[in-house]
N, CA, C and O atoms as CSV, one atom per row, in Angstrom:
chain,resi,resn,atom,element,x,y,z
A,1,MET,N,N,5.800,-10.447,-3.490
A,1,MET,CA,C,6.719,-9.353,-3.731
A,1,MET,C,C,6.578,-8.349,-2.588
A,1,MET,O,O,5.472,-7.965,-2.210
A,2,GLN,N,N,7.702,-7.941,-2.059
A,2,GLN,CA,C,7.699,-6.995,-0.950
A,2,GLN,C,C,8.102,-5.629,-1.473
A,2,GLN,O,O,9.074,-5.493,-2.217
A,3,THR,N,N,7.348,-4.630,-1.077
A,3,THR,CA,C,7.692,-3.270,-1.485
A,3,THR,C,C,8.534,-2.627,-0.398
A,3,THR,O,O,8.505,-3.054,0.756
A,4,GLY,N,N,9.276,-1.611,-0.766
A,4,GLY,CA,C,10.117,-0.897,0.202
A,4,GLY,C,C,9.265,-0.145,1.205
A,4,GLY,O,O,8.114,0.201,0.937
A,5,THR,N,N,9.842,0.094,2.342
A,5,THR,CA,C,9.150,0.862,3.367
A,5,THR,C,C,9.927,2.122,3.658
A,5,THR,O,O,11.137,2.194,3.447
A,6,SER,N,N,9.227,3.087,4.133
A,6,SER,CA,C,9.846,4.361,4.483
A,6,SER,C,C,9.454,4.719,5.899
A,6,SER,O,O,8.285,4.613,6.271
A,7,THR,N,N,10.400,5.132,6.671
A,7,THR,CA,C,10.135,5.536,8.040
A,7,THR,C,C,10.386,7.031,8.170
A,7,THR,O,O,11.483,7.519,7.900
A,8,LEU,N,N,9.365,7.735,8.582
A,8,LEU,CA,C,9.514,9.172,8.802
A,8,LEU,C,C,9.824,9.391,10.273
A,8,LEU,O,O,9.122,8.882,11.146
A,9,VAL,N,N,10.852,10.131,10.534
A,9,VAL,CA,C,11.273,10.400,11.899
A,9,VAL,C,C,10.853,11.814,12.260
A,9,VAL,O,O,11.145,12.762,11.531
A,10,ALA,N,N,10.177,11.952,13.374
A,10,ALA,CA,C,9.780,13.281,13.840
A,10,ALA,C,C,11.024,14.066,14.222
A,10,ALA,O,O,11.881,13.574,14.957
A,11,THR,N,N,11.113,15.266,13.727
A,11,THR,CA,C,12.249,16.123,14.004
A,11,THR,C,C,11.808,17.230,14.942
A,11,THR,O,O,10.842,17.943,14.667
A,12,LYS,N,N,12.508,17.369,16.032
A,12,LYS,CA,C,12.211,18.471,16.949
A,12,LYS,C,C,12.904,19.717,16.433
A,12,LYS,O,O,14.122,19.739,16.255
A,13,THR,N,N,12.125,20.737,16.199
A,13,THR,CA,C,12.648,22.005,15.702
A,13,THR,C,C,12.148,23.106,16.615
A,13,THR,O,O,10.967,23.163,16.955
A,14,GLU,N,N,13.064,23.982,17.007
A,14,GLU,CA,C,12.655,25.081,17.872
A,14,GLU,C,C,13.488,26.329,17.606
A,14,GLU,O,O,14.640,26.253,17.178
A,15,VAL,N,N,12.878,27.465,17.869
A,15,VAL,CA,C,13.576,28.740,17.811
A,15,VAL,C,C,14.286,28.894,19.150
A,15,VAL,O,O,13.650,28.859,20.203
A,16,THR,N,N,15.600,29.064,19.108
A,16,THR,CA,C,16.360,29.175,20.360
A,16,THR,C,C,16.687,30.614,20.730
A,16,THR,O,O,16.980,30.904,21.890
A,17,ASN,N,N,16.639,31.525,19.750
A,17,ASN,CA,C,16.939,32.924,20.051
A,17,ASN,C,C,16.415,33.806,18.926
A,17,ASN,O,O,16.473,33.435,17.753
A,18,ILE,N,N,15.909,34.962,19.290
A,18,ILE,CA,C,15.525,35.994,18.330
A,18,ILE,C,C,16.304,37.235,18.719
A,18,ILE,O,O,16.160,37.747,19.829
A,19,SER,N,N,17.133,37.718,17.799
A,19,SER,CA,C,17.979,38.884,18.084
A,19,SER,C,C,17.622,40.018,17.133
A,19,SER,O,O,16.802,39.830,16.236
A,20,PRO,N,N,18.221,41.189,17.311
A,20,PRO,CA,C,17.992,42.285,16.377
A,20,PRO,C,C,18.540,42.006,14.971
A,20,PRO,O,O,18.242,42.746,14.033
A,21,PHE,N,N,19.332,40.950,14.824
A,21,PHE,CA,C,19.983,40.654,13.546
A,21,PHE,C,C,19.422,39.434,12.831
A,21,PHE,O,O,19.622,39.272,11.628
A,22,GLY,N,N,18.718,38.573,13.568
A,22,GLY,CA,C,18.183,37.366,12.960
A,22,GLY,C,C,17.682,36.402,14.018
A,22,GLY,O,O,17.536,36.746,15.192
A,23,ILE,N,N,17.423,35.185,13.566
A,23,ILE,CA,C,16.900,34.166,14.471
A,23,ILE,C,C,17.774,32.922,14.433
A,23,ILE,O,O,18.419,32.624,13.428
A,24,TRP,N,N,17.780,32.201,15.551
A,24,TRP,CA,C,18.508,30.948,15.674
A,24,TRP,C,C,17.493,29.818,15.758
A,24,TRP,O,O,16.543,29.878,16.539
A,25,ILE,N,N,17.705,28.786,14.945
A,25,ILE,CA,C,16.825,27.625,14.888
A,25,ILE,C,C,17.637,26.380,15.216
A,25,ILE,O,O,18.731,26.190,14.685
A,26,LEU,N,N,17.101,25.533,16.090
A,26,LEU,CA,C,17.725,24.252,16.407
A,26,LEU,C,C,16.878,23.145,15.799
A,26,LEU,O,O,15.691,23.025,16.099
A,27,THR,N,N,17.496,22.335,14.940
A,27,THR,CA,C,16.821,21.199,14.329
A,27,THR,C,C,17.855,20.131,13.991
A,27,THR,O,O,18.985,20.455,13.624
A,28,ASN,N,N,17.485,18.890,14.110
A,28,ASN,CA,C,18.402,17.775,13.826
A,28,ASN,C,C,19.715,17.909,14.589
A,28,ASN,O,O,20.776,17.569,14.065
A,29,ASP,N,N,19.648,18.399,15.810
A,29,ASP,CA,C,20.829,18.586,16.663
A,29,ASP,C,C,21.845,19.568,16.090
A,29,ASP,O,O,23.022,19.528,16.450
A,30,LYS,N,N,21.396,20.448,15.200
A,30,LYS,CA,C,22.251,21.506,14.651
A,30,LYS,C,C,21.530,22.833,14.819
A,30,LYS,O,O,20.304,22.909,14.741
A,31,GLU,N,N,22.315,23.873,15.049
A,31,GLU,CA,C,21.741,25.203,15.185
A,31,GLU,C,C,22.103,26.028,13.955
A,31,GLU,O,O,23.242,26.009,13.488
A,32,TYR,N,N,21.112,26.751,13.442
A,32,TYR,CA,C,21.290,27.561,12.243
A,32,TYR,C,C,20.904,28.999,12.541
A,32,TYR,O,O,19.965,29.257,13.294
A,33,PHE,N,N,21.646,29.948,11.937
A,33,PHE,CA,C,21.325,31.359,12.063
A,33,PHE,C,C,20.669,31.810,10.770
A,33,PHE,O,O,21.187,31.556,9.682
A,34,ILE,N,N,19.534,32.476,10.887
A,34,ILE,CA,C,18.812,33.024,9.741
A,34,ILE,C,C,18.850,34.535,9.871
A,34,ILE,O,O,18.181,35.116,10.726
A,35,ASN,N,N,19.641,35.165,9.014
A,35,ASN,CA,C,19.883,36.597,9.046
A,35,ASN,C,C,18.717,37.345,8.404
A,35,ASN,O,O,18.237,36.949,7.342
A,36,TYR,N,N,18.258,38.428,9.045
A,36,TYR,CA,C,17.179,39.232,8.478
A,36,TYR,C,C,17.562,39.836,7.129
A,36,TYR,O,O,16.696,40.041,6.278
A,37,LYS,N,N,18.839,40.122,6.925
A,37,LYS,CA,C,19.267,40.691,5.640
A,37,LYS,C,C,19.002,39.715,4.496
A,37,LYS,O,O,18.617,40.118,3.399
A,38,ASP,N,N,19.213,38.434,4.765
A,38,ASP,CA,C,19.003,37.417,3.735
A,38,ASP,C,C,17.550,36.957,3.659
A,38,ASP,O,O,17.087,36.542,2.596
A,39,TYR,N,N,16.839,37.026,4.759
A,39,TYR,CA,C,15.454,36.571,4.845
A,39,TYR,C,C,14.602,37.643,5.514
A,39,TYR,O,O,14.211,37.483,6.671
A,40,PRO,N,N,14.303,38.747,4.797
A,40,PRO,CA,C,13.617,39.900,5.401
A,40,PRO,C,C,12.191,39.617,5.874
A,40,PRO,O,O,11.643,40.411,6.638
A,41,VAL,N,N,11.580,38.529,5.450
A,41,VAL,CA,C,10.225,38.200,5.889
A,41,VAL,C,C,10.154,38.062,7.410
A,41,VAL,O,O,9.099,38.293,8.001
A,42,PHE,N,N,11.259,37.691,8.045
A,42,PHE,CA,C,11.265,37.482,9.487
A,42,PHE,C,C,11.472,38.770,10.280
A,42,PHE,O,O,11.166,38.816,11.471
A,43,GLU,N,N,11.986,39.806,9.638
A,43,GLU,CA,C,12.318,41.051,10.347
A,43,GLU,C,C,11.081,41.720,10.943
A,43,GLU,O,O,11.159,42.302,12.025
A,44,THR,N,N,9.957,41.647,10.260
A,44,THR,CA,C,8.736,42.289,10.754
A,44,THR,C,C,7.738,41.279,11.327
A,44,THR,O,O,6.632,41.649,11.720
A,45,ALA,N,N,8.130,40.018,11.372
A,45,ALA,CA,C,7.247,38.975,11.906
A,45,ALA,C,C,7.169,39.072,13.426
A,45,ALA,O,O,8.094,39.551,14.081
A,46,THR,N,N,6.064,38.614,13.963
A,46,THR,CA,C,5.919,38.586,15.414
A,46,THR,C,C,6.677,37.381,15.975
A,46,THR,O,O,7.034,36.458,15.242
A,47,VAL,N,N,6.911,37.407,17.272
A,47,VAL,CA,C,7.569,36.279,17.933
A,47,VAL,C,C,6.737,35.012,17.722
A,47,VAL,O,O,7.285,33.944,17.449
A,48,LYS,N,N,5.434,35.134,17.848
A,48,LYS,CA,C,4.544,33.986,17.656
A,48,LYS,C,C,4.684,33.412,16.246
A,48,LYS,O,O,4.747,32.194,16.081
A,49,GLN,N,N,4.732,34.275,15.231
A,49,GLN,CA,C,4.879,33.806,13.847
A,49,GLN,C,C,6.219,33.101,13.639
A,49,GLN,O,O,6.280,32.064,12.978
A,50,ILE,N,N,7.272,33.653,14.191
A,50,ILE,CA,C,8.605,33.052,14.043
A,50,ILE,C,C,8.671,31.709,14.765
A,50,ILE,O,O,9.251,30.751,14.254
A,51,ALA,N,N,8.083,31.643,15.938
A,51,ALA,CA,C,8.143,30.418,16.733
A,51,ALA,C,C,7.316,29.281,16.135
A,51,ALA,O,O,7.518,28.118,16.484
A,52,ASP,N,N,6.405,29.604,15.255
A,52,ASP,CA,C,5.528,28.587,14.654
A,52,ASP,C,C,6.200,27.940,13.446
A,52,ASP,O,O,5.658,27.957,12.342
A,53,VAL,N,N,7.369,27.376,13.662
A,53,VAL,CA,C,8.140,26.738,12.597
A,53,VAL,C,C,7.880,25.236,12.619
A,53,VAL,O,O,7.820,24.619,13.683
A,54,LYS,N,N,7.727,24.668,11.451
A,54,LYS,CA,C,7.528,23.222,11.295
A,54,LYS,C,C,8.611,22.693,10.362
A,54,LYS,O,O,9.240,23.451,9.623
A,55,THR,N,N,8.812,21.392,10.409
A,55,THR,CA,C,9.733,20.760,9.471
A,55,THR,C,C,8.958,19.795,8.594
A,55,THR,O,O,7.993,19.174,9.039
A,56,ASP,N,N,9.389,19.673,7.335
A,56,ASP,CA,C,8.762,18.703,6.442
A,56,ASP,C,C,9.464,17.362,6.573
A,56,ASP,O,O,10.346,17.202,7.417
A,57,PHE,N,N,9.083,16.405,5.751
A,57,PHE,CA,C,9.648,15.050,5.846
A,57,PHE,C,C,11.150,15.022,5.619
A,57,PHE,O,O,11.828,14.112,6.095
A,58,ALA,N,N,11.683,16.009,4.898
A,58,ALA,CA,C,13.121,16.066,4.634
A,58,ALA,C,C,13.856,16.901,5.685
A,58,ALA,O,O,15.080,17.018,5.636
A,59,GLY,N,N,13.120,17.479,6.629
A,59,GLY,CA,C,13.737,18.281,7.670
A,59,GLY,C,C,13.854,19.753,7.329
A,59,GLY,O,O,14.437,20.518,8.097
A,60,ASN,N,N,13.306,20.169,6.184
A,60,ASN,CA,C,13.369,21.570,5.802
A,60,ASN,C,C,12.361,22.382,6.611
A,60,ASN,O,O,11.374,21.837,7.106
A,61,LEU,N,N,12.608,23.672,6.742
A,61,LEU,CA,C,11.839,24.547,7.619
A,61,LEU,C,C,10.680,25.205,6.885
A,61,LEU,O,O,10.799,25.582,5.719
A,62,HIS,N,N,9.555,25.339,7.587
A,62,HIS,CA,C,8.365,25.945,6.983
A,62,HIS,C,C,7.614,26.771,8.024
A,62,HIS,O,O,7.370,26.312,9.140
A,63,TRP,N,N,7.254,27.987,7.645
A,63,TRP,CA,C,6.424,28.879,8.448
A,63,TRP,C,C,5.158,29.148,7.649
A,63,TRP,O,O,5.166,29.957,6.720
A,64,GLU,N,N,4.068,28.471,8.008
A,64,GLU,CA,C,2.838,28.558,7.221
A,64,GLU,C,C,2.260,29.966,7.182
A,64,GLU,O,O,1.932,30.470,6.108
A,65,GLU,N,N,2.132,30.602,8.334
A,65,GLU,CA,C,1.520,31.932,8.372
A,65,GLU,C,C,2.333,32.974,7.612
A,65,GLU,O,O,1.773,33.914,7.048
A,66,LEU,N,N,3.646,32.806,7.600
A,66,LEU,CA,C,4.519,33.748,6.883
A,66,LEU,C,C,4.718,33.344,5.424
A,66,LEU,O,O,5.316,34.093,4.651
A,67,ASP,N,N,4.222,32.166,5.042
A,67,ASP,CA,C,4.417,31.622,3.699
A,67,ASP,C,C,5.897,31.609,3.348
A,67,ASP,O,O,6.300,32.059,2.275
A,68,ALA,N,N,6.704,31.081,4.276
A,68,ALA,CA,C,8.160,31.051,4.103
A,68,ALA,C,C,8.669,29.624,4.264
A,68,ALA,O,O,8.228,28.885,5.144
A,69,ASP,N,N,9.598,29.257,3.404
A,69,ASP,CA,C,10.237,27.945,3.454
A,69,ASP,C,C,11.739,28.133,3.287
A,69,ASP,O,O,12.186,28.960,2.492
A,70,ILE,N,N,12.514,27.360,4.040
A,70,ILE,CA,C,13.975,27.391,3.898
A,70,ILE,C,C,14.481,25.956,3.902
A,70,ILE,O,O,14.198,25.186,4.820
A,71,GLU,N,N,15.225,25.612,2.874
A,71,GLU,CA,C,15.857,24.302,2.825
A,71,GLU,C,C,17.119,24.332,3.678
A,71,GLU,O,O,17.906,25.274,3.589
A,72,LEU,N,N,17.312,23.322,4.491
A,72,LEU,CA,C,18.498,23.279,5.346
A,72,LEU,C,C,19.777,23.292,4.526
A,72,LEU,O,O,20.784,23.853,4.958
A,73,GLU,N,N,19.749,22.684,3.358
A,73,GLU,CA,C,20.924,22.674,2.473
A,73,GLU,C,C,21.360,24.108,2.152
A,73,GLU,O,O,22.558,24.380,2.074
A,74,SER,N,N,20.414,25.021,1.965
A,74,SER,CA,C,20.767,26.409,1.646
A,74,SER,C,C,21.381,27.129,2.841
A,74,SER,O,O,22.159,28.066,2.660
A,75,LEU,N,N,21.045,26.707,4.058
A,75,LEU,CA,C,21.677,27.295,5.248
A,75,LEU,C,C,23.063,26.705,5.483
A,75,LEU,O,O,23.978,27.403,5.918
A,76,GLU,N,N,23.210,25.414,5.193
A,76,GLU,CA,C,24.501,24.749,5.402
A,76,GLU,C,C,25.522,25.131,4.343
A,76,GLU,O,O,26.717,25.185,4.634
A,77,ASN,N,N,25.082,25.396,3.129
A,77,ASN,CA,C,25.972,25.725,2.009
A,77,ASN,C,C,25.460,26.968,1.289
A,77,ASN,O,O,25.107,26.917,0.111
A,78,ALA,N,N,25.427,28.068,2.005
A,78,ALA,CA,C,24.842,29.312,1.484
A,78,ALA,C,C,25.501,29.795,0.193
A,78,ALA,O,O,24.830,30.394,-0.647
A,79,ASP,N,N,26.790,29.549,0.018
A,79,ASP,CA,C,27.480,30.000,-1.189
A,79,ASP,C,C,26.938,29.337,-2.456
A,79,ASP,O,O,27.061,29.892,-3.547
A,80,ASN,N,N,26.348,28.170,-2.317
A,80,ASN,CA,C,25.778,27.467,-3.469
A,80,ASN,C,C,24.387,27.967,-3.841
A,80,ASN,O,O,23.837,27.567,-4.867
A,81,TYR,N,N,23.811,28.845,-3.005
A,81,TYR,CA,C,22.453,29.324,-3.202
A,81,TYR,C,C,22.401,30.849,-3.081
A,81,TYR,O,O,21.929,31.374,-2.073
A,82,PRO,N,N,22.882,31.557,-4.097
A,82,PRO,CA,C,22.846,33.029,-4.020
A,82,PRO,C,C,21.406,33.518,-3.976
A,82,PRO,O,O,20.537,32.970,-4.654
A,83,LEU,N,N,21.158,34.543,-3.183
A,83,LEU,CA,C,19.816,35.077,-3.017
A,83,LEU,C,C,19.519,36.220,-3.982
A,83,LEU,O,O,18.471,36.860,-3.889
A,84,ILE,N,N,20.431,36.475,-4.898
A,84,ILE,CA,C,20.255,37.571,-5.861
A,84,ILE,C,C,19.896,36.979,-7.214
A,84,ILE,O,O,20.618,36.138,-7.750
A,85,TYR,N,N,18.769,37.431,-7.759
A,85,TYR,CA,C,18.340,36.955,-9.066
A,85,TYR,C,C,19.179,37.618,-10.151
A,85,TYR,O,O,19.408,38.827,-10.115
A,86,ARG,N,N,19.635,36.826,-11.114
A,86,ARG,CA,C,20.424,37.379,-12.228
A,86,ARG,C,C,19.778,37.027,-13.532
A,86,ARG,O,O,20.283,37.397,-14.591
């Protein structure tokens, strides 16, 4: 009996710009904007902390030192993921 195999592909992720309004991240050949208004943890972070972004097996973003995680799905379809608790 043969079991299924899984191949994990290394994803190159990098911060391409840090502006007064947010940060730009390039991953999976797509660029995403992360606004400080929506993700205030990054507003007071250092450049080093912001640049230390990793991706998990699903390609989602993780900043260990900032204890911050962002799913790419929430950046691609922000309307489906309101940031206000009700």
